[in-house]
DORO-673784 format. One record per residue (C-alpha): residue number from 1; residue in three letters; z, y, x. Coordinates in nm, 3 decimals. Last residue first. Example, Ala and Ser with C-alpha at 12.3 -4.5 7.8 and 13.67 -1.06 7.14 Angstrom:
BEGIN
<atom><num>2</num><residuo>Ser</residuo><c3>0.714</c3><c2>-0.106</c2><c1>1.367</c1></atom>
<atom><num>1</num><residuo>Ala</residuo><c3>0.780</c3><c2>-0.450</c2><c1>1.230</c1></atom>
! end
This chain:
BEGIN
<atom><num>76</num><residuo>Unk</residuo><c3>-0.381</c3><c2>11.064</c2><c1>-15.295</c1></atom>
<atom><num>75</num><residuo>Unk</residuo><c3>-0.216</c3><c2>11.236</c2><c1>-15.590</c1></atom>
<atom><num>74</num><residuo>Unk</residuo><c3>-0.072</c3><c2>11.517</c2><c1>-15.378</c1></atom>
<atom><num>73</num><residuo>Unk</residuo><c3>0.210</c3><c2>11.730</c2><c1>-15.520</c1></atom>
<atom><num>72</num><residuo>Unk</residuo><c3>0.225</c3><c2>12.104</c2><c1>-15.446</c1></atom>
<atom><num>71</num><residuo>Unk</residuo><c3>0.546</c3><c2>12.267</c2><c1>-15.567</c1></atom>
<atom><num>70</num><residuo>Unk</residuo><c3>0.616</c3><c2>12.569</c2><c1>-15.788</c1></atom>
<atom><num>69</num><residuo>Unk</residuo><c3>0.962</c3><c2>12.724</c2><c1>-15.820</c1></atom>
<atom><num>68</num><residuo>Unk</residuo><c3>1.000</c3><c2>12.715</c2><c1>-15.441</c1></atom>
<atom><num>67</num><residuo>Unk</residuo><c3>0.974</c3><c2>13.086</c2><c1>-15.371</c1></atom>
<atom><num>66</num><residuo>Unk</residuo><c3>0.710</c3><c2>13.154</c2><c1>-15.636</c1></atom>
<atom><num>65</num><residuo>Unk</residuo><c3>0.477</c3><c2>12.890</c2><c1>-15.490</c1></atom>
<atom><num>64</num><residuo>Unk</residuo><c3>0.160</c3><c2>13.058</c2><c1>-15.620</c1></atom>
<atom><num>63</num><residuo>Unk</residuo><c3>0.049</c3><c2>13.291</c2><c1>-15.341</c1></atom>
<atom><num>62</num><residuo>Unk</residuo><c3>0.238</c3><c2>13.148</c2><c1>-15.043</c1></atom>
<atom><num>61</num><residuo>Unk</residuo><c3>0.176</c3><c2>12.787</c2><c1>-15.145</c1></atom>
<atom><num>60</num><residuo>Unk</residuo><c3>-0.190</c3><c2>12.847</c2><c1>-15.226</c1></atom>
<atom><num>59</num><residuo>Unk</residuo><c3>-0.246</c3><c2>13.035</c2><c1>-14.897</c1></atom>
<atom><num>58</num><residuo>Unk</residuo><c3>-0.072</c3><c2>12.755</c2><c1>-14.705</c1></atom>
<atom><num>57</num><residuo>Unk</residuo><c3>-0.309</c3><c2>12.502</c2><c1>-14.862</c1></atom>
<atom><num>56</num><residuo>Unk</residuo><c3>-0.612</c3><c2>12.651</c2><c1>-14.691</c1></atom>
<atom><num>55</num><residuo>Unk</residuo><c3>-0.891</c3><c2>12.909</c2><c1>-14.719</c1></atom>
<atom><num>54</num><residuo>Unk</residuo><c3>-0.863</c3><c2>12.916</c2><c1>-15.100</c1></atom>
<atom><num>53</num><residuo>Unk</residuo><c3>-1.135</c3><c2>12.862</c2><c1>-15.361</c1></atom>
<atom><num>52</num><residuo>Unk</residuo><c3>-1.056</c3><c2>12.955</c2><c1>-15.722</c1></atom>
<atom><num>51</num><residuo>Unk</residuo><c3>-1.147</c3><c2>12.798</c2><c1>-16.055</c1></atom>
<atom><num>50</num><residuo>Unk</residuo><c3>-1.022</c3><c2>12.974</c2><c1>-16.366</c1></atom>
<atom><num>49</num><residuo>Unk</residuo><c3>-0.830</c3><c2>12.875</c2><c1>-16.676</c1></atom>
<atom><num>48</num><residuo>Unk</residuo><c3>-0.655</c3><c2>13.134</c2><c1>-16.891</c1></atom>
<atom><num>47</num><residuo>Unk</residuo><c3>-0.583</c3><c2>12.882</c2><c1>-17.171</c1></atom>
<atom><num>46</num><residuo>Unk</residuo><c3>-0.371</c3><c2>12.698</c2><c1>-16.916</c1></atom>
<atom><num>45</num><residuo>Unk</residuo><c3>-0.482</c3><c2>12.412</c2><c1>-16.686</c1></atom>
<atom><num>44</num><residuo>Unk</residuo><c3>-0.553</c3><c2>12.636</c2><c1>-16.387</c1></atom>
<atom><num>43</num><residuo>Unk</residuo><c3>-0.823</c3><c2>12.523</c2><c1>-16.144</c1></atom>
<atom><num>42</num><residuo>Unk</residuo><c3>-0.801</c3><c2>12.481</c2><c1>-15.767</c1></atom>
<atom><num>41</num><residuo>Unk</residuo><c3>-1.043</c3><c2>12.452</c2><c1>-15.476</c1></atom>
<atom><num>40</num><residuo>Unk</residuo><c3>-0.901</c3><c2>12.410</c2><c1>-15.127</c1></atom>
<atom><num>39</num><residuo>Unk</residuo><c3>-1.027</c3><c2>12.460</c2><c1>-14.772</c1></atom>
<atom><num>38</num><residuo>Unk</residuo><c3>-0.873</c3><c2>12.240</c2><c1>-14.502</c1></atom>
<atom><num>37</num><residuo>Unk</residuo><c3>-1.198</c3><c2>12.106</c2><c1>-14.352</c1></atom>
<atom><num>36</num><residuo>Unk</residuo><c3>-1.138</c3><c2>11.765</c2><c1>-14.516</c1></atom>
<atom><num>35</num><residuo>Unk</residuo><c3>-1.125</c3><c2>11.930</c2><c1>-14.858</c1></atom>
<atom><num>34</num><residuo>Unk</residuo><c3>-0.802</c3><c2>11.993</c2><c1>-15.048</c1></atom>
<atom><num>33</num><residuo>Unk</residuo><c3>-0.867</c3><c2>11.933</c2><c1>-15.416</c1></atom>
<atom><num>32</num><residuo>Unk</residuo><c3>-0.719</c3><c2>12.091</c2><c1>-15.722</c1></atom>
<atom><num>31</num><residuo>Unk</residuo><c3>-0.515</c3><c2>12.075</c2><c1>-16.036</c1></atom>
<atom><num>30</num><residuo>Unk</residuo><c3>-0.303</c3><c2>12.341</c2><c1>-16.205</c1></atom>
<atom><num>29</num><residuo>Unk</residuo><c3>-0.003</c3><c2>12.387</c2><c1>-16.436</c1></atom>
<atom><num>28</num><residuo>Unk</residuo><c3>0.172</c3><c2>12.049</c2><c1>-16.425</c1></atom>
<atom><num>27</num><residuo>Unk</residuo><c3>0.520</c3><c2>12.120</c2><c1>-16.560</c1></atom>
<atom><num>26</num><residuo>Unk</residuo><c3>0.609</c3><c2>12.473</c2><c1>-16.665</c1></atom>
<atom><num>25</num><residuo>Unk</residuo><c3>0.421</c3><c2>12.752</c2><c1>-16.837</c1></atom>
<atom><num>24</num><residuo>Unk</residuo><c3>0.122</c3><c2>12.944</c2><c1>-16.701</c1></atom>
<atom><num>23</num><residuo>Unk</residuo><c3>0.175</c3><c2>13.287</c2><c1>-16.855</c1></atom>
<atom><num>22</num><residuo>Unk</residuo><c3>0.547</c3><c2>13.343</c2><c1>-16.913</c1></atom>
<atom><num>21</num><residuo>Unk</residuo><c3>0.574</c3><c2>13.549</c2><c1>-16.594</c1></atom>
<atom><num>20</num><residuo>Unk</residuo><c3>0.865</c3><c2>13.377</c2><c1>-16.418</c1></atom>
<atom><num>19</num><residuo>Unk</residuo><c3>0.766</c3><c2>13.024</c2><c1>-16.524</c1></atom>
<atom><num>18</num><residuo>Unk</residuo><c3>1.029</c3><c2>12.787</c2><c1>-16.383</c1></atom>
<atom><num>17</num><residuo>Unk</residuo><c3>0.987</c3><c2>12.425</c2><c1>-16.270</c1></atom>
<atom><num>16</num><residuo>Unk</residuo><c3>0.618</c3><c2>12.451</c2><c1>-16.179</c1></atom>
<atom><num>15</num><residuo>Unk</residuo><c3>0.411</c3><c2>12.153</c2><c1>-16.065</c1></atom>
<atom><num>14</num><residuo>Unk</residuo><c3>0.085</c3><c2>12.232</c2><c1>-15.889</c1></atom>
<atom><num>13</num><residuo>Unk</residuo><c3>-0.152</c3><c2>11.939</c2><c1>-15.861</c1></atom>
<atom><num>12</num><residuo>Unk</residuo><c3>-0.333</c3><c2>11.771</c2><c1>-15.575</c1></atom>
<atom><num>11</num><residuo>Unk</residuo><c3>-0.643</c3><c2>11.570</c2><c1>-15.491</c1></atom>
<atom><num>10</num><residuo>Unk</residuo><c3>-0.718</c3><c2>11.489</c2><c1>-15.129</c1></atom>
<atom><num>9</num><residuo>Unk</residuo><c3>-1.041</c3><c2>11.525</c2><c1>-14.928</c1></atom>
<atom><num>8</num><residuo>Unk</residuo><c3>-1.083</c3><c2>11.300</c2><c1>-14.629</c1></atom>
<atom><num>7</num><residuo>Unk</residuo><c3>-1.019</c3><c2>11.354</c2><c1>-14.259</c1></atom>
<atom><num>6</num><residuo>Unk</residuo><c3>-0.654</c3><c2>11.440</c2><c1>-14.312</c1></atom>
<atom><num>5</num><residuo>Unk</residuo><c3>-0.381</c3><c2>11.619</c2><c1>-14.121</c1></atom>
<atom><num>4</num><residuo>Unk</residuo><c3>-0.036</c3><c2>11.531</c2><c1>-14.257</c1></atom>
<atom><num>3</num><residuo>Unk</residuo><c3>0.164</c3><c2>11.837</c2><c1>-14.365</c1></atom>
<atom><num>2</num><residuo>Unk</residuo><c3>0.263</c3><c2>11.683</c2><c1>-14.700</c1></atom>
<atom><num>1</num><residuo>Unk</residuo><c3>0.379</c3><c2>11.967</c2><c1>-14.919</c1></atom>
! end
């Protein structure tokens, strides 16, 4: 993850190399935006799609990173 502080929102995606649960698959599995205040909104691209708001990017990484099997990639 890029730790650079930003004053504008940035788009990101989650890229998973290994799917431990068999639910979300591999490759690009979610898309989202990190807002200028640090909060994030993310949606899953699978058939079980949902939109979730997180307090910050660290929460996403800790919750969905699966010990390095899923990475955050910024588009912007």
